[in-house]
C-alpha positions in Angstrom: -11.6 41.2 -52.3 -9.2 38.2 -51.6 -6.4 38.3 -49.3 -4.1 35.1 -49.1 -3.5 34.2 -45.4 -0.3 32.8 -44.2 -2.3 29.9 -42.2 0.7 28.0 -40.5 3.1 30.8 -39.5 1.9 32.0 -35.8 2.6 30.2 -32.8 -1.3 29.2 -32.4 -1.4 28.0 -36.3 -3.7 26.5 -37.7 -6.6 26.7 -35.5 -6.2 30.3 -34.8 -6.0 31.2 -38.3 -8.8 29.2 -39.5 -10.7 30.4 -36.9 -9.8 34.2 -37.3 -10.6 34.1 -40.8 -13.7 32.3 -40.6 -14.7 35.0 -38.1 -13.2 37.7 -40.8 -15.4 36.7 -43.8 -18.4 36.4 -41.6 -17.8 40.0 -40.6 -17.0 41.8 -43.9 -17.1 41.3 -47.8 -14.0 39.4 -48.2 -12.7 35.9 -49.3 -9.5 34.2 -47.8 -7.1 32.1 -49.4 -6.0 29.5 -46.0 -2.6 28.5 -47.5 -1.0 25.6 -45.8 -1.6 21.6 -45.2 -4.8 20.7 -46.5 -5.4 18.0 -44.1 -5.0 19.9 -41.0 -6.8 23.0 -42.5 -9.6 21.1 -43.5 -9.8 19.4 -39.8 -9.9 22.7 -38.3 -12.7 24.1 -40.5 -14.6 21.5 -39.6 -14.0 22.1 -35.9 -14.8 25.9 -36.4 -18.0 25.2 -37.8 -16.9 26.5 -41.5 -19.8 25.4 -44.5 -19.9 25.7 -48.3 -21.2 29.3 -47.9 -18.3 30.8 -46.1 -15.8 32.7 -48.3 -12.9 30.3 -47.6 -10.2 28.4 -49.9 -7.5 25.8 -49.1 -4.5 26.4 -51.1 -2.0 24.0 -50.8 1.7 24.3 -49.5 3.4 21.7 -48.2 6.3 23.4 -46.1 6.5 25.8 -43.2 8.8 28.8 -42.5 9.6 28.6 -38.7 10.4 31.1 -36.3 14.0 29.4 -36.2 14.5 29.6 -39.9 17.0 32.3 -41.3 14.5 34.4 -43.5 16.6 34.6 -46.6 17.4 30.8 -46.3 13.6 29.9 -46.1 12.8 31.8 -48.9 15.2 29.9 -51.1 15.1 26.7 -49.4 11.1 26.3 -48.7 9.8 27.1 -52.2 6.9 25.4 -51.1 6.4 27.2 -47.9 2.6 28.7 -46.7 4.4 31.7 -46.6 6.2 31.9 -50.2 2.6 30.3 -51.8 0.9 33.1 -50.4 3.0 35.7 -52.0 3.2 34.1 -55.0 -0.7 34.3 -55.1 -0.4 38.1 -54.9 2.4 38.7 -57.5 0.4 36.5 -60.1 -3.0 38.6 -59.3 -4.6 36.2 -57.1 -4.8 37.9 -54.2 -5.0 41.6 -53.0 -2.6 41.3 -49.9 -1.1 38.9 -47.7 -1.5 38.1 -44.2 0.9 36.3 -41.6 1.9 35.9 -38.1 4.9 34.0 -38.9 8.3 34.9 -38.7 8.7 38.9 -39.5 12.5 38.7 -40.6 10.8 36.0 -43.3 7.8 37.9 -44.3 10.0 40.9 -45.3 12.5 38.7 -46.8 9.6 37.6 -49.0 8.0 40.7 -49.6 11.7 42.2 -50.9 12.2 39.1 -53.0 8.5 38.7 -54.6 7.0 41.8 -54.4 9.6 44.2 -54.7 9.9 47.6 -53.2 8.4 50.5 -54.2 10.3 53.0 -56.5 12.6 55.2 -54.0 12.7 52.9 -51.1 15.6 51.8 -49.5 14.5 49.0 -46.9 10.8 48.5 -45.9 9.6 49.1 -42.5 7.0 48.1 -40.0 4.7 51.0 -38.9 2.8 49.9 -36.1 -0.1 52.1 -34.1 0.1 53.1 -30.2 -2.9 54.4 -28.7 -2.6 57.5 -26.6 -4.8 60.0 -24.7 -3.8 62.2 -27.4 -4.5 60.1 -30.6 -2.7 57.8 -32.5 1.2 57.6 -32.5 3.0 55.8 -35.5 5.9 53.9 -34.9 8.5 52.9 -37.9 10.3 50.6 -37.6 8.6 48.2 -35.3 10.9 45.1 -36.1 11.7 44.6 -39.8 15.4 45.9 -40.0 17.8 45.3 -37.2 21.0 47.2 -38.4 20.2 50.0 -40.1 22.4 53.0 -42.1 21.6 56.4 -41.5 19.7 57.2 -44.9 17.5 54.1 -43.6 16.7 55.7 -40.5 16.1 58.9 -42.0 13.7 57.3 -44.6 11.7 55.5 -41.6 10.7 58.5 -40.5 9.5 59.6 -44.3 7.5 56.5 -44.4 6.2 56.9 -41.3 4.6 60.2 -42.1 3.5 59.0 -45.3 1.6 56.1 -43.7 0.3 58.1 -41.2 -1.1 61.0 -43.7 -2.8 58.0 -45.1 -4.3 56.3 -41.9 -4.8 59.5 -40.0 -5.2 62.2 -42.5 -2.6 64.4 -41.0 -1.3 66.7 -43.3 1.8 67.7 -41.8 2.6 64.8 -39.0 5.2 66.1 -36.4 8.1 63.4 -36.9 10.7 62.7 -34.3 14.0 60.4 -34.1 13.7 58.4 -30.8 16.9 59.1 -28.7 18.0 58.7 -25.3 18.2 62.8 -24.7 16.6 65.9 -26.8 19.9 67.6 -26.7 22.0 67.8 -29.9 24.7 65.7 -28.7 22.8 63.1 -27.7 22.4 59.5 -29.2 24.9 57.7 -31.2 26.5 58.2 -34.7 23.4 56.6 -36.3 20.9 58.6 -34.9 23.4 62.0 -35.1 23.7 61.1 -38.8 20.2 60.5 -39.7 19.2 63.4 -37.7 21.2 65.2 -40.0 19.7 64.4 -42.9 16.0 65.2 -41.5 17.0 68.5 -40.9 18.0 69.3 -44.1 14.3 68.3 -45.3 12.6 71.5 -46.8 9.5 73.1 -45.2 6.9 72.5 -48.2 8.2 67.9 -47.5 4.8 67.5 -45.9 6.7 66.5 -42.9 7.4 68.8 -39.5 10.7 67.2 -38.2 10.9 68.3 -34.4 14.5 66.7 -33.8 15.1 63.9 -31.1 12.3 63.0 -29.0 12.5 60.5 -25.5 10.4 57.6 -25.2 7.8 59.6 -23.2 7.4 61.4 -26.3 5.3 58.3 -27.8 2.3 58.8 -25.3 2.7 62.2 -24.7 1.2 63.7 -27.8 4.5 65.5 -28.4 4.8 63.8 -31.9 2.7 61.8 -34.3 5.2 59.7 -35.6 8.2 58.4 -34.1 11.3 56.9 -36.0 14.1 53.9 -35.0 15.6 51.1 -36.2 14.0 47.9 -36.2 15.7 46.4 -33.2 15.0 49.1 -30.9 11.4 49.5 -32.3 10.9 45.8 -31.2 11.7 46.6 -27.8 9.6 49.5 -27.3 6.8 47.5 -28.5 7.1 44.5 -26.4 7.4 46.7 -23.7 4.8 48.9 -24.1 2.6 45.5 -24.7 4.1 43.9 -21.4 3.8 47.4 -19.6 -0.4 47.5 -20.7 -0.8 44.2 -19.5 0.8 44.2 -16.2 -0.7 48.0 -15.2 -4.2 46.3 -16.3 -3.4 43.4 -14.2 -2.1 45.6 -11.2 -5.6 47.5 -11.1 -7.2 44.3 -10.7 -5.2 43.2 -7.8 -5.9 46.3 -6.1 -9.7 46.1 -6.7 -10.1 42.3 -5.7 -7.7 42.9 -2.7 -10.6 44.5 -0.3 -14.6 44.3 -0.1 -14.6 48.0 -0.8 -12.6 47.5 -3.9 -14.3 44.6 -5.0 -18.2 46.4 -4.9 -15.6 48.9 -7.1 -14.3 46.6 -9.6 -18.3 45.7 -10.5 -18.7 49.2 -11.2 -15.4 50.0 -13.1 -15.2 46.8 -14.7 -17.0 47.6 -18.3 -14.4 50.7 -18.2 -11.5 48.2 -18.1 -12.6 45.8 -20.7 -13.0 48.8 -23.3 -9.2 49.8 -22.8 -7.9 46.6 -22.6 -9.6 46.2 -25.9 -7.8 49.5 -26.8 -4.4 48.8 -26.1 -4.4 44.7 -26.6 -2.3 43.7 -30.1 -5.3 41.7 -30.6 -7.6 44.3 -31.6 -5.4 46.3 -33.4 -4.6 43.7 -36.2 -1.8 43.7 -38.5 0.7 46.3 -39.0 1.6 47.4 -42.3 4.9 46.7 -44.1 5.7 49.7 -45.3 7.6 50.5 -48.8 6.9 46.9 -50.6 4.7 47.1 -53.8 2.1 45.4 -52.1 -0.1 45.0 -48.9 1.7 43.1 -46.3 0.2 42.7 -42.6 2.4 41.3 -40.3 0.7 39.9 -37.2 2.2 39.2 -33.5 3.1 36.0 -33.4 1.1 34.8 -30.6 -2.0 35.9 -32.2 -5.2 34.5 -31.2 -8.2 34.2 -33.4 -9.6 37.6 -32.3 -6.0 38.9 -33.9 -6.0 37.2 -37.1 -9.6 38.0 -38.0 -8.3 41.9 -37.3 -5.2 41.4 -39.2 -7.5 40.6 -42.0 -9.7 42.9 -41.9 -7.2 45.4 -41.2 -5.4 44.4 -44.7 -8.8 45.2 -46.2 -8.9 48.3 -45.1 -5.3 48.7 -46.5 -6.2 47.9 -49.6 -9.7 49.9 -49.9 -7.8 52.6 -48.9 -5.2 52.5 -52.2 -2.5 52.6 -49.2 0.5 51.3 -51.5 -0.6 53.7 -54.3 -0.6 56.8 -51.8 2.5 55.8 -50.1 4.6 55.2 -53.5 3.2 59.2 -53.9 4.4 60.3 -50.8 7.7 58.7 -51.3 7.8 60.4 -54.9 7.2 63.6 -53.6 10.0 63.7 -51.1 12.8 62.1 -53.7 14.2 64.9 -54.2 14.5 66.5 -51.1 18.3 67.8 -49.6 20.5 65.2 -48.3 17.9 61.8 -48.7 20.0 60.4 -51.0 19.4 57.4 -53.4 18.6 53.4 -52.3 21.3 51.2 -51.7 
């Protein structure tokens, strides 16, 4: 399996991308195309100790899409960017997936323009997964679409449910629409209109829609999938990441504050390390951009080598599990549901 990696997109590129790719190909049967500045990539490969036996290939690209670039403008103006070349390789059949820690809006734009949408999908979205004491919870959209219509928001619920069925094998995921309360009169015009669409789903739609849910539902096991717009979803994602880091930091500070606590810290250190691995974005790898006709994994902008490695391995799982084919089938099965409308 060959995966194209945008080796210039992340905050720590290309060092993190090269080190992560090297770790990935040494951990799994995988080939990686390192797309970017050949001189810098080869220098990083030498620094990382790569050899001719490592399944890495440098693919030249003379431009970089930055975090400050407008997504659509970058697609039009930077035709030889590392992101564009990576997508072109997938379109040509030379790679099975794209992985990028770069500008997520630009990733979405390139995916739309180069790969296209799955039939019936109005706008692709990012699915991310939160580990909870009750099992994984899927959040859709986690940042791809800031301004949405009710039909898009309703479809994020369906895309999230389709992803959940594929990734977590739940036959009929419980779906909630993120809101500031559970009462029917809560929310905005957007959420109320999307709620009306979702409430009209038939019983055989493969989704158990529970209505509005508050943010606390994310960790309480009340639902399997939470749908929201990309602006809110990204705020939730970043807040949860910050809270997890702060919580572990507070625990460590309290344990280190007294002699008795320091003794206890030695006992609980393995547990805290295991917990950190569960909740840290570097360990979860890339989030899937659902709704496009190809596998696209979006990594955190601050991804280090571990995060890039896990993003590549995650993309490999998506390809091996035929996620796109199964998502397309799920979308088709729901296309005739009452009130869902047609793609705009």
